[in-house]
Each structure stands twice: as structure tokens, then as C-alpha cells.
A tleap script that builds the chain and sets N, CA, C and O, in Angstrom:
source leaprc.protein.ff14SB
mol = sequence {
  NMET GLN ARG LEU LEU GLU HIE THR GLN ARG
  GLU LEU GLU LEU ILE GLY GLU ASP GLN ASP
  THR ILE PHE GLY TYR LEU GLU ILE MET LYS
  ALA TYR ILE ALA MET GLY ALA SER GLY GLY
  MET ALA THR LEU VAL THR LYS THR VAL SER
  ASP LEU LEU GLN PHE LYS THR LEU THR ASN
  LEU THR ASP SER PRO ALA GLU TRP THR GLU
  ILE GLY GLU GLY ILE TRP THR ASN VAL ARG
  ASN PRO LYS ALA PHE SER ASN ASP ALA GLY
  ARG HIE TYR TRP PHE GLY LYS ASP LEU SER
  GLN ILE TYR GLU SER GLU ARG SER GLY GLU
  TRP HIE SER SER SER PRO GLU GLN GLN SER
  LEU CTRP
}
set mol.1.N position { 148.758 53.117 140.434 }
set mol.1.CA position { 148.604 54.573 140.444 }
set mol.1.C position { 148.433 55.004 141.702 }
set mol.1.O position { 147.989 56.144 141.836 }
set mol.2.N position { 148.700 54.310 142.749 }
set mol.2.CA position { 148.547 54.905 144.053 }
set mol.2.C position { 149.913 55.859 144.152 }
set mol.2.O position { 149.904 56.846 144.888 }
set mol.3.N position { 150.854 55.573 143.522 }
set mol.3.CA position { 152.030 56.737 143.648 }
set mol.3.C position { 151.444 58.029 143.200 }
set mol.3.O position { 151.713 59.077 143.787 }
set mol.4.N position { 150.590 57.974 142.101 }
set mol.4.CA position { 150.170 59.328 141.822 }
set mol.4.C position { 149.176 60.145 142.761 }
set mol.4.O position { 149.113 61.374 142.781 }
set mol.5.N position { 148.371 59.240 143.574 }
set mol.5.CA position { 147.764 59.842 144.615 }
set mol.5.C position { 148.465 60.273 145.777 }
set mol.5.O position { 148.103 61.228 146.463 }
set mol.6.N position { 149.585 59.489 146.025 }
set mol.6.CA position { 150.465 60.056 147.049 }
set mol.6.C position { 151.242 61.210 146.584 }
set mol.6.O position { 151.457 62.153 147.344 }
set mol.7.N position { 151.618 61.191 145.536 }
set mol.7.CA position { 152.341 62.462 144.946 }
set mol.7.C position { 151.450 63.734 145.164 }
set mol.7.O position { 151.780 64.773 145.737 }
set mol.8.N position { 150.275 63.434 144.593 }
set mol.8.CA position { 149.166 64.640 144.492 }
set mol.8.C position { 149.200 65.214 146.034 }
set mol.8.O position { 149.602 66.336 146.345 }
set mol.9.N position { 148.757 64.334 146.826 }
set mol.9.CA position { 148.577 64.833 148.340 }
set mol.9.C position { 149.774 65.338 148.927 }
set mol.9.O position { 149.670 66.249 149.749 }
set mol.10.N position { 150.905 64.880 148.626 }
set mol.10.CA position { 152.340 65.253 149.122 }
set mol.10.C position { 152.371 66.819 148.784 }
set mol.10.O position { 152.495 67.750 149.581 }
set mol.11.N position { 152.223 66.864 147.371 }
set mol.11.CA position { 152.622 68.120 146.733 }
set mol.11.C position { 151.500 69.426 147.234 }
set mol.11.O position { 151.825 70.584 147.496 }
set mol.12.N position { 150.284 68.907 147.266 }
set mol.12.CA position { 149.340 69.940 147.749 }
set mol.12.C position { 149.540 70.186 149.136 }
set mol.12.O position { 149.223 71.305 149.539 }
set mol.13.N position { 149.982 69.400 149.911 }
set mol.13.CA position { 150.086 69.523 151.329 }
set mol.13.C position { 151.322 70.533 151.399 }
set mol.13.O position { 151.223 71.411 152.256 }
set mol.14.N position { 152.403 70.525 150.657 }
set mol.14.CA position { 153.549 71.223 150.669 }
set mol.14.C position { 153.189 72.728 150.197 }
set mol.14.O position { 153.940 73.628 150.573 }
set mol.15.N position { 152.153 73.015 149.446 }
set mol.15.CA position { 151.779 74.346 149.131 }
set mol.15.C position { 150.910 74.579 150.097 }
set mol.15.O position { 150.313 75.622 149.830 }
set mol.16.N position { 150.544 74.110 151.102 }
set mol.16.CA position { 149.692 74.507 152.112 }
set mol.16.C position { 148.028 74.386 151.805 }
set mol.16.O position { 147.217 75.022 152.478 }
set mol.17.N position { 147.698 73.638 150.887 }
set mol.17.CA position { 146.344 73.471 150.590 }
set mol.17.C position { 145.462 72.730 151.766 }
set mol.17.O position { 145.887 71.783 152.428 }
set mol.18.N position { 144.312 73.254 151.895 }
set mol.18.CA position { 143.470 72.706 152.857 }
set mol.18.C position { 143.022 71.443 152.705 }
set mol.18.O position { 143.027 71.107 151.521 }
set mol.19.N position { 142.583 70.502 153.549 }
set mol.19.CA position { 142.208 69.271 153.277 }
set mol.19.C position { 140.971 68.977 152.305 }
set mol.19.O position { 140.997 68.058 151.486 }
set mol.20.N position { 139.828 69.891 152.481 }
set mol.20.CA position { 138.943 69.818 151.416 }
set mol.20.C position { 139.363 69.943 150.147 }
set mol.20.O position { 138.900 69.206 149.276 }
set mol.21.N position { 140.349 70.944 149.854 }
set mol.21.CA position { 140.855 71.018 148.544 }
set mol.21.C position { 141.678 69.840 148.084 }
set mol.21.O position { 141.667 69.320 146.969 }
set mol.22.N position { 142.409 69.507 149.163 }
set mol.22.CA position { 143.323 68.161 148.554 }
set mol.22.C position { 142.319 67.102 148.383 }
set mol.22.O position { 142.680 66.302 147.520 }
set mol.23.N position { 141.078 66.799 148.958 }
set mol.23.CA position { 140.238 65.781 148.741 }
set mol.23.C position { 139.698 65.977 147.279 }
set mol.23.O position { 139.581 65.019 146.516 }
set mol.24.N position { 139.414 67.105 146.968 }
set mol.24.CA position { 138.868 67.276 145.718 }
set mol.24.C position { 139.999 67.114 144.650 }
set mol.24.O position { 139.650 66.656 143.562 }
set mol.25.N position { 141.092 67.380 144.803 }
set mol.25.CA position { 142.031 67.026 143.688 }
set mol.25.C position { 142.168 65.542 143.681 }
set mol.25.O position { 142.271 64.995 142.583 }
set mol.26.N position { 142.183 64.815 144.774 }
set mol.26.CA position { 142.288 63.308 144.867 }
set mol.26.C position { 141.249 62.867 144.040 }
set mol.26.O position { 141.540 62.082 143.137 }
set mol.27.N position { 140.039 63.245 144.190 }
set mol.27.CA position { 138.938 62.791 143.520 }
set mol.27.C position { 139.211 62.924 142.008 }
set mol.27.O position { 139.015 61.975 141.248 }
set mol.28.N position { 139.614 63.978 141.635 }
set mol.28.CA position { 139.871 64.342 140.045 }
set mol.28.C position { 140.978 63.156 139.625 }
set mol.28.O position { 140.856 62.484 138.601 }
set mol.29.N position { 141.945 63.026 140.466 }
set mol.29.CA position { 142.821 61.999 140.154 }
set mol.29.C position { 142.275 60.533 140.042 }
set mol.29.O position { 142.569 59.750 139.138 }
set mol.30.N position { 141.601 60.329 140.886 }
set mol.30.CA position { 140.842 58.971 140.945 }
set mol.30.C position { 139.913 58.778 139.667 }
set mol.30.O position { 139.862 57.700 139.075 }
set mol.31.N position { 139.267 59.766 139.328 }
set mol.31.CA position { 138.686 59.732 137.989 }
set mol.31.C position { 139.468 59.383 136.786 }
set mol.31.O position { 139.156 58.568 135.918 }
set mol.32.N position { 140.690 60.228 136.870 }
set mol.32.CA position { 141.729 60.117 135.744 }
set mol.32.C position { 142.175 58.614 135.717 }
set mol.32.O position { 142.323 57.924 134.708 }
set mol.33.N position { 142.376 58.208 137.135 }
set mol.33.CA position { 143.157 56.766 137.101 }
set mol.33.C position { 142.026 55.711 136.505 }
set mol.33.O position { 142.297 54.752 135.782 }
set mol.34.N position { 140.846 56.045 136.908 }
set mol.34.CA position { 139.713 55.037 136.669 }
set mol.34.C position { 139.606 55.059 134.949 }
set mol.34.O position { 139.165 54.057 134.386 }
set mol.35.N position { 139.993 56.141 134.226 }
set mol.35.CA position { 139.868 55.897 132.727 }
set mol.35.C position { 140.958 55.099 132.068 }
set mol.35.O position { 140.943 54.863 130.860 }
set mol.36.N position { 141.932 54.676 132.907 }
set mol.36.CA position { 142.837 53.830 132.563 }
set mol.36.C position { 143.941 54.415 131.647 }
set mol.36.O position { 144.632 53.735 130.889 }
set mol.37.N position { 144.023 55.706 131.802 }
set mol.37.CA position { 144.977 56.439 130.772 }
set mol.37.C position { 146.467 56.025 131.321 }
set mol.37.O position { 146.833 56.085 132.495 }
set mol.38.N position { 147.231 55.594 130.202 }
set mol.38.CA position { 148.561 55.419 130.754 }
set mol.38.C position { 149.439 55.555 129.375 }
set mol.38.O position { 148.892 55.406 128.283 }
set mol.39.N position { 150.540 55.786 129.472 }
set mol.39.CA position { 151.616 55.925 128.481 }
set mol.39.C position { 151.142 57.179 127.668 }
set mol.39.O position { 150.672 58.204 128.161 }
set mol.40.N position { 151.348 56.917 126.318 }
set mol.40.CA position { 150.689 57.928 125.389 }
set mol.40.C position { 149.422 58.477 125.418 }
set mol.40.O position { 149.158 59.642 125.123 }
set mol.41.N position { 148.602 57.588 125.792 }
set mol.41.CA position { 147.086 57.969 125.956 }
set mol.41.C position { 146.797 59.053 127.369 }
set mol.41.O position { 145.840 59.803 127.559 }
set mol.42.N position { 147.897 58.826 128.154 }
set mol.42.CA position { 147.991 59.717 129.428 }
set mol.42.C position { 148.192 61.288 128.933 }
set mol.42.O position { 147.537 62.212 129.415 }
set mol.43.N position { 149.050 61.431 128.048 }
set mol.43.CA position { 149.344 62.479 127.545 }
set mol.43.C position { 148.232 63.112 126.651 }
set mol.43.O position { 148.021 64.322 126.724 }
set mol.44.N position { 147.568 62.365 125.866 }
set mol.44.CA position { 146.421 63.046 125.253 }
set mol.44.C position { 145.266 63.258 126.155 }
set mol.44.O position { 144.676 64.336 126.095 }
set mol.45.N position { 144.862 62.292 127.029 }
set mol.45.CA position { 143.995 62.792 128.143 }
set mol.45.C position { 144.180 63.973 128.983 }
set mol.45.O position { 143.238 64.707 129.284 }
set mol.46.N position { 145.547 64.191 129.417 }
set mol.46.CA position { 145.853 65.323 129.963 }
set mol.46.C position { 145.726 66.666 129.203 }
set mol.46.O position { 145.325 67.702 129.733 }
set mol.47.N position { 146.091 66.554 127.960 }
set mol.47.CA position { 145.873 67.874 127.073 }
set mol.47.C position { 144.431 67.980 126.803 }
set mol.47.O position { 144.009 69.132 126.703 }
set mol.48.N position { 143.532 66.959 126.655 }
set mol.48.CA position { 142.134 67.228 126.520 }
set mol.48.C position { 141.515 67.903 127.622 }
set mol.48.O position { 140.810 68.901 127.473 }
set mol.49.N position { 141.797 67.312 128.849 }
set mol.49.CA position { 141.209 67.690 130.017 }
set mol.49.C position { 141.650 69.259 130.227 }
set mol.49.O position { 140.842 70.137 130.530 }
set mol.50.N position { 142.847 69.447 130.052 }
set mol.50.CA position { 143.424 70.881 130.084 }
set mol.50.C position { 142.668 71.873 129.323 }
set mol.50.O position { 142.301 72.949 129.796 }
set mol.51.N position { 142.427 71.435 128.008 }
set mol.51.CA position { 141.771 72.323 126.967 }
set mol.51.C position { 140.332 72.473 127.199 }
set mol.51.O position { 139.770 73.482 126.773 }
set mol.52.N position { 139.640 71.518 127.871 }
set mol.52.CA position { 138.206 71.513 128.277 }
set mol.52.C position { 138.099 72.539 129.477 }
set mol.52.O position { 137.222 73.397 129.576 }
set mol.53.N position { 139.100 72.321 130.349 }
set mol.53.CA position { 139.039 73.167 131.526 }
set mol.53.C position { 139.071 74.606 131.116 }
set mol.53.O position { 138.323 75.414 131.665 }
set mol.54.N position { 139.852 74.935 130.237 }
set mol.54.CA position { 140.221 76.218 129.625 }
set mol.54.C position { 139.005 76.850 128.548 }
set mol.54.O position { 139.077 77.927 127.956 }
set mol.55.N position { 138.007 75.964 128.489 }
set mol.55.CA position { 136.916 76.222 127.356 }
set mol.55.C position { 137.488 76.439 125.895 }
set mol.55.O position { 137.126 77.324 125.119 }
set mol.56.N position { 138.383 75.532 125.679 }
set mol.56.CA position { 138.885 75.650 124.350 }
set mol.56.C position { 138.110 74.675 123.622 }
set mol.56.O position { 137.622 73.731 124.243 }
set mol.57.N position { 137.941 74.790 122.394 }
set mol.57.CA position { 137.386 73.764 121.288 }
set mol.57.C position { 138.185 72.874 121.109 }
set mol.57.O position { 139.369 73.181 121.246 }
set mol.58.N position { 137.882 71.614 120.781 }
set mol.58.CA position { 138.559 70.571 120.216 }
set mol.58.C position { 138.555 70.297 118.844 }
set mol.58.O position { 139.313 69.463 118.350 }
set mol.59.N position { 137.790 70.913 118.234 }
set mol.59.CA position { 137.672 70.909 116.719 }
set mol.59.C position { 137.617 72.268 116.308 }
set mol.59.O position { 137.548 73.125 117.188 }
set mol.60.N position { 137.638 72.637 114.991 }
set mol.60.CA position { 137.547 74.106 114.286 }
set mol.60.C position { 136.070 74.404 114.501 }
set mol.60.O position { 135.167 73.567 114.505 }
set mol.61.N position { 135.952 75.734 114.682 }
set mol.61.CA position { 134.793 76.158 114.582 }
set mol.61.C position { 133.998 75.999 113.115 }
set mol.61.O position { 134.619 75.887 112.059 }
set mol.62.N position { 132.648 76.005 113.193 }
set mol.62.CA position { 132.047 75.684 111.871 }
set mol.62.C position { 131.017 76.742 111.645 }
set mol.62.O position { 130.642 77.489 112.549 }
set mol.63.N position { 130.561 76.793 110.402 }
set mol.63.CA position { 129.429 77.816 110.133 }
set mol.63.C position { 128.106 77.477 110.503 }
set mol.63.O position { 127.173 78.219 110.196 }
set mol.64.N position { 127.906 76.251 111.237 }
set mol.64.CA position { 126.676 75.737 111.579 }
set mol.64.C position { 125.701 76.873 112.343 }
set mol.64.O position { 126.186 77.397 113.346 }
set mol.65.N position { 124.614 77.205 112.007 }
set mol.65.CA position { 123.722 78.111 112.735 }
set mol.65.C position { 123.525 77.767 114.134 }
set mol.65.O position { 123.271 78.625 114.979 }
set mol.66.N position { 123.642 76.466 114.407 }
set mol.66.CA position { 123.599 76.156 115.984 }
set mol.66.C position { 124.812 76.640 116.692 }
set mol.66.O position { 124.848 76.941 117.885 }
set mol.67.N position { 125.726 76.685 115.919 }
set mol.67.CA position { 126.978 77.228 116.821 }
set mol.67.C position { 127.091 78.867 116.912 }
set mol.67.O position { 128.033 79.359 117.532 }
set mol.68.N position { 126.193 79.624 116.333 }
set mol.68.CA position { 126.295 81.259 116.286 }
set mol.68.C position { 125.039 81.614 116.851 }
set mol.68.O position { 123.922 81.183 116.560 }
set mol.69.N position { 125.436 82.609 117.849 }
set mol.69.CA position { 124.106 83.402 118.435 }
set mol.69.C position { 124.282 84.797 118.074 }
set mol.69.O position { 125.353 85.385 118.224 }
set mol.70.N position { 123.142 85.374 117.558 }
set mol.70.CA position { 123.242 86.940 117.221 }
set mol.70.C position { 123.127 87.587 118.525 }
set mol.70.O position { 122.187 87.304 119.269 }
set mol.71.N position { 124.024 88.439 118.851 }
set mol.71.CA position { 124.090 89.218 119.945 }
set mol.71.C position { 123.602 90.810 119.848 }
set mol.71.O position { 123.283 91.561 120.770 }
set mol.72.N position { 123.650 91.055 118.470 }
set mol.72.CA position { 123.321 92.464 118.192 }
set mol.72.C position { 123.042 92.521 116.630 }
set mol.72.O position { 123.288 91.548 115.917 }
set mol.73.N position { 122.577 93.572 116.187 }
set mol.73.CA position { 122.328 93.681 114.819 }
set mol.73.C position { 123.398 93.362 113.959 }
set mol.73.O position { 124.273 94.197 113.728 }
set mol.74.N position { 123.413 92.240 113.465 }
set mol.74.CA position { 124.560 91.827 112.411 }
set mol.74.C position { 125.827 91.415 112.891 }
set mol.74.O position { 126.848 91.291 112.214 }
set mol.75.N position { 125.652 91.146 114.490 }
set mol.75.CA position { 127.138 90.568 115.100 }
set mol.75.C position { 126.711 89.201 115.858 }
set mol.75.O position { 125.733 89.082 116.596 }
set mol.76.N position { 127.576 88.270 115.546 }
set mol.76.CA position { 127.241 86.835 116.139 }
set mol.76.C position { 128.302 86.539 116.993 }
set mol.76.O position { 129.416 86.982 116.714 }
set mol.77.N position { 128.121 85.822 118.046 }
set mol.77.CA position { 129.193 85.160 118.789 }
set mol.77.C position { 129.090 83.654 118.883 }
set mol.77.O position { 128.003 83.076 118.874 }
set mol.78.N position { 130.208 83.060 118.969 }
set mol.78.CA position { 130.021 81.395 118.884 }
set mol.78.C position { 129.834 80.842 120.155 }
set mol.78.O position { 130.472 81.262 121.121 }
set mol.79.N position { 128.974 79.891 120.245 }
set mol.79.CA position { 128.540 79.467 121.524 }
set mol.79.C position { 129.571 78.453 122.113 }
set mol.79.O position { 129.521 78.128 123.299 }
set mol.80.N position { 130.482 77.978 121.274 }
set mol.80.CA position { 131.576 77.067 121.466 }
set mol.80.C position { 132.834 77.738 122.167 }
set mol.80.O position { 133.511 77.242 123.068 }
set mol.81.N position { 133.011 79.071 121.509 }
set mol.81.CA position { 134.034 79.848 122.050 }
set mol.81.C position { 133.568 81.157 121.952 }
set mol.81.O position { 133.546 81.692 120.843 }
set mol.82.N position { 133.153 81.815 123.049 }
set mol.82.CA position { 132.523 83.040 123.018 }
set mol.82.C position { 133.402 84.259 123.022 }
set mol.82.O position { 133.027 85.380 123.365 }
set mol.83.N position { 134.625 83.933 122.602 }
set mol.83.CA position { 135.799 84.955 122.149 }
set mol.83.C position { 135.638 85.179 120.565 }
set mol.83.O position { 136.112 86.179 120.026 }
set mol.84.N position { 134.985 84.249 119.898 }
set mol.84.CA position { 134.935 84.389 118.383 }
set mol.84.C position { 133.738 85.070 117.994 }
set mol.84.O position { 132.655 84.671 118.421 }
set mol.85.N position { 133.828 86.162 117.146 }
set mol.85.CA position { 132.803 86.953 116.620 }
set mol.85.C position { 132.544 86.734 115.156 }
set mol.85.O position { 133.398 86.079 114.559 }
set mol.86.N position { 131.526 87.164 114.490 }
set mol.86.CA position { 131.352 87.211 113.284 }
set mol.86.C position { 130.373 88.097 112.984 }
set mol.86.O position { 129.501 88.339 113.819 }
set mol.87.N position { 130.383 88.828 111.491 }
set mol.87.CA position { 129.298 89.711 111.273 }
set mol.87.C position { 128.718 88.986 109.947 }
set mol.87.O position { 128.100 89.702 109.159 }
set mol.88.N position { 128.877 87.622 109.653 }
set mol.88.CA position { 128.132 87.046 108.550 }
set mol.88.C position { 127.691 85.841 108.845 }
set mol.88.O position { 127.827 84.905 108.057 }
set mol.89.N position { 127.014 85.698 110.211 }
set mol.89.CA position { 126.450 84.645 110.793 }
set mol.89.C position { 127.428 83.364 110.804 }
set mol.89.O position { 126.888 82.268 110.654 }
set mol.90.N position { 128.784 83.418 110.965 }
set mol.90.CA position { 129.734 82.512 111.217 }
set mol.90.C position { 130.500 81.878 109.956 }
set mol.90.O position { 131.168 80.849 110.064 }
set mol.91.N position { 130.361 82.517 108.858 }
set mol.91.CA position { 131.185 82.129 107.716 }
set mol.91.C position { 132.506 82.360 107.959 }
set mol.91.O position { 133.366 81.493 107.802 }
set mol.92.N position { 132.751 83.603 108.376 }
set mol.92.CA position { 134.019 84.108 108.919 }
set mol.92.C position { 133.989 84.686 110.175 }
set mol.92.O position { 132.973 85.253 110.578 }
set mol.93.N position { 135.279 84.576 111.021 }
set mol.93.CA position { 135.213 85.064 112.316 }
set mol.93.C position { 136.630 85.637 112.666 }
set mol.93.O position { 137.605 85.469 111.934 }
set mol.94.N position { 136.657 86.286 113.778 }
set mol.94.CA position { 137.750 86.840 114.491 }
set mol.94.C position { 137.592 86.671 116.043 }
set mol.94.O position { 136.528 86.276 116.521 }
set mol.95.N position { 138.661 86.975 116.803 }
set mol.95.CA position { 138.755 86.679 118.074 }
set mol.95.C position { 138.854 88.047 118.862 }
set mol.95.O position { 139.820 88.791 118.691 }
set mol.96.N position { 137.909 88.327 119.658 }
set mol.96.CA position { 137.944 89.572 120.593 }
set mol.96.C position { 138.041 90.632 119.656 }
set mol.96.O position { 137.479 90.520 118.566 }
set mol.97.N position { 138.740 91.733 119.975 }
set mol.97.CA position { 138.937 93.055 119.115 }
set mol.97.C position { 139.863 92.903 117.961 }
set mol.97.O position { 139.988 93.823 117.152 }
set mol.98.N position { 140.545 91.740 117.843 }
set mol.98.CA position { 141.564 91.636 116.862 }
set mol.98.C position { 141.138 91.214 115.461 }
set mol.98.O position { 140.995 90.044 115.107 }
set mol.99.N position { 140.940 92.344 114.664 }
set mol.99.CA position { 140.293 92.107 113.391 }
set mol.99.C position { 141.511 91.970 112.191 }
set mol.99.O position { 141.293 91.937 110.980 }
set mol.100.N position { 142.873 91.899 112.865 }
set mol.100.CA position { 143.949 91.714 112.000 }
set mol.100.C position { 143.846 90.104 111.229 }
set mol.100.O position { 144.298 89.878 110.107 }
set mol.101.N position { 143.249 89.222 111.980 }
set mol.101.CA position { 143.270 87.911 111.328 }
set mol.101.C position { 141.841 87.434 111.269 }
set mol.101.O position { 141.266 87.170 112.325 }
set mol.102.N position { 141.235 87.308 110.129 }
set mol.102.CA position { 139.959 86.867 109.897 }
set mol.102.C position { 139.998 85.259 109.558 }
set mol.102.O position { 140.727 84.828 108.665 }
set mol.103.N position { 139.283 84.541 110.224 }
set mol.103.CA position { 139.438 83.040 109.954 }
set mol.103.C position { 138.035 82.673 109.180 }
set mol.103.O position { 136.978 83.293 109.299 }
set mol.104.N position { 138.231 81.734 108.512 }
set mol.104.CA position { 137.048 80.970 107.692 }
set mol.104.C position { 136.629 79.849 108.437 }
set mol.104.O position { 137.445 78.996 108.786 }
set mol.105.N position { 135.272 79.763 108.748 }
set mol.105.CA position { 134.737 78.554 109.353 }
set mol.105.C position { 134.837 77.233 108.479 }
set mol.105.O position { 134.803 77.314 107.251 }
set mol.106.N position { 134.951 76.107 109.081 }
set mol.106.CA position { 134.625 75.032 108.495 }
set mol.106.C position { 133.107 74.857 107.962 }
set mol.106.O position { 132.184 75.165 108.716 }
set mol.107.N position { 132.848 74.357 106.649 }
set mol.107.CA position { 131.578 74.358 106.249 }
set mol.107.C position { 130.919 73.120 106.702 }
set mol.107.O position { 131.321 71.972 106.513 }
set mol.108.N position { 129.780 73.524 107.367 }
set mol.108.CA position { 128.835 72.494 108.052 }
set mol.108.C position { 127.905 71.978 107.033 }
set mol.108.O position { 127.456 70.839 107.158 }
set mol.109.N position { 127.592 72.698 106.070 }
set mol.109.CA position { 126.651 72.233 105.101 }
set mol.109.C position { 125.298 72.718 105.501 }
set mol.109.O position { 124.344 72.428 104.778 }
set mol.110.N position { 125.130 73.387 106.516 }
set mol.110.CA position { 123.834 73.835 106.929 }
set mol.110.C position { 123.558 75.278 106.665 }
set mol.110.O position { 122.438 75.774 106.784 }
set mol.111.N position { 124.691 75.968 106.280 }
set mol.111.CA position { 124.659 77.477 106.185 }
set mol.111.C position { 124.176 77.758 104.648 }
set mol.111.O position { 124.871 77.455 103.678 }
set mol.112.N position { 122.938 78.354 104.560 }
set mol.112.CA position { 122.323 78.711 103.079 }
set mol.112.C position { 121.988 80.130 103.235 }
set mol.112.O position { 121.258 80.511 104.150 }
set mol.113.N position { 122.481 80.895 102.400 }
set mol.113.CA position { 121.900 82.349 102.091 }
set mol.113.C position { 122.167 82.877 100.700 }
set mol.113.O position { 123.282 82.846 100.180 }
set mol.114.N position { 121.215 83.301 100.199 }
set mol.114.CA position { 121.502 83.936 98.825 }
set mol.114.C position { 121.350 85.428 98.823 }
set mol.114.O position { 121.096 86.079 97.810 }
set mol.115.N position { 121.537 85.971 100.128 }
set mol.115.CA position { 121.550 87.132 100.465 }
set mol.115.C position { 122.754 87.880 99.764 }
set mol.115.O position { 123.862 87.451 100.085 }
set mol.116.N position { 122.724 88.895 98.889 }
set mol.116.CA position { 123.855 89.487 98.221 }
set mol.116.C position { 124.466 90.369 99.344 }
set mol.116.O position { 125.654 90.687 99.292 }
set mol.117.N position { 123.739 90.724 100.257 }
set mol.117.CA position { 124.326 91.756 101.490 }
set mol.117.C position { 125.242 90.795 102.366 }
set mol.117.O position { 126.295 91.268 102.792 }
set mol.118.N position { 124.944 89.606 102.636 }
set mol.118.CA position { 125.948 88.802 103.312 }
set mol.118.C position { 126.910 88.221 102.574 }
set mol.118.O position { 127.939 87.891 103.165 }
set mol.119.N position { 126.816 88.015 101.405 }
set mol.119.CA position { 127.900 87.338 100.519 }
set mol.119.C position { 128.938 88.568 100.284 }
set mol.119.O position { 130.103 88.217 100.092 }
set mol.120.N position { 128.726 89.659 100.277 }
set mol.120.CA position { 129.466 90.651 99.936 }
set mol.120.C position { 130.412 91.369 101.148 }
set mol.120.O position { 131.239 92.266 100.980 }
set mol.121.N position { 130.107 90.822 102.194 }
set mol.121.CA position { 130.694 91.352 103.482 }
set mol.121.C position { 132.407 91.250 103.339 }
set mol.121.O position { 133.147 92.083 103.863 }
set mol.122.N position { 132.851 90.201 102.619 }
set mol.122.CA position { 134.392 89.914 102.642 }
set mol.122.C position { 134.694 89.964 101.213 }
set mol.122.O position { 135.846 89.781 100.819 }
savepdb mol mol.pdb
quit
């Protein structure tokens, strides 16, 4: 994997990165190499790292109370994806201001409410 380190350094130098930044990238590449990722596994690791760096979730959102925080009266946001909002404690959610698509959370088995008010929101 020495080739990957050489490639990384060369490409970063070509775009004019400073030596401290190049060192940081090389450390990231060394950690990647240390995972032993190669072939098909390398693709999976690369996608997973990319998703995590973008704060994307790796699994679907659930209705677990631990995943939702009430930020205002009757409005919750998801702790795993702060772009997700709900008005029924996470049973259903939408992203940002786009209410044109409402998603149903995966059931965690933790959500219990007999409140007719919450059940009638959708």
C-alpha cells in the first residue's frame, strides 16, 4: 500500500496543499491501510467512511425515544440525523422543510403511547 501513500502525497502536492495538511491525509491513509481493506472490502470501507464524514446514518431511523429530542412543543428532531423532524415523537418524520414526503420510522419496540392525540396526527 506504499503506492497509495505515494499517490496521496503526490496528488496533494500538485494541488498545493501545505505539508501539515498532507501529513494529516497521510495519517488517514495509514489508518485505512491498517484496517486491511482491499478489493471489495475497500469499496465498502470507503463508502462507510464517506457516509460517516457526512453525518449520514448507516441504518434507518427508528422510533426509539433515545433517538428523538423534543426541541419545541410537539416538535422533535432526530439525534442521529438532525435534518429529520417529527411531530409524533419519531413515529413519522420528514427532512427539513419538505413535508411532501413523510417517512415512517422502523419500530424499535420502545415506543408506547395510548394518547389518542398522538395517534390521530397522521
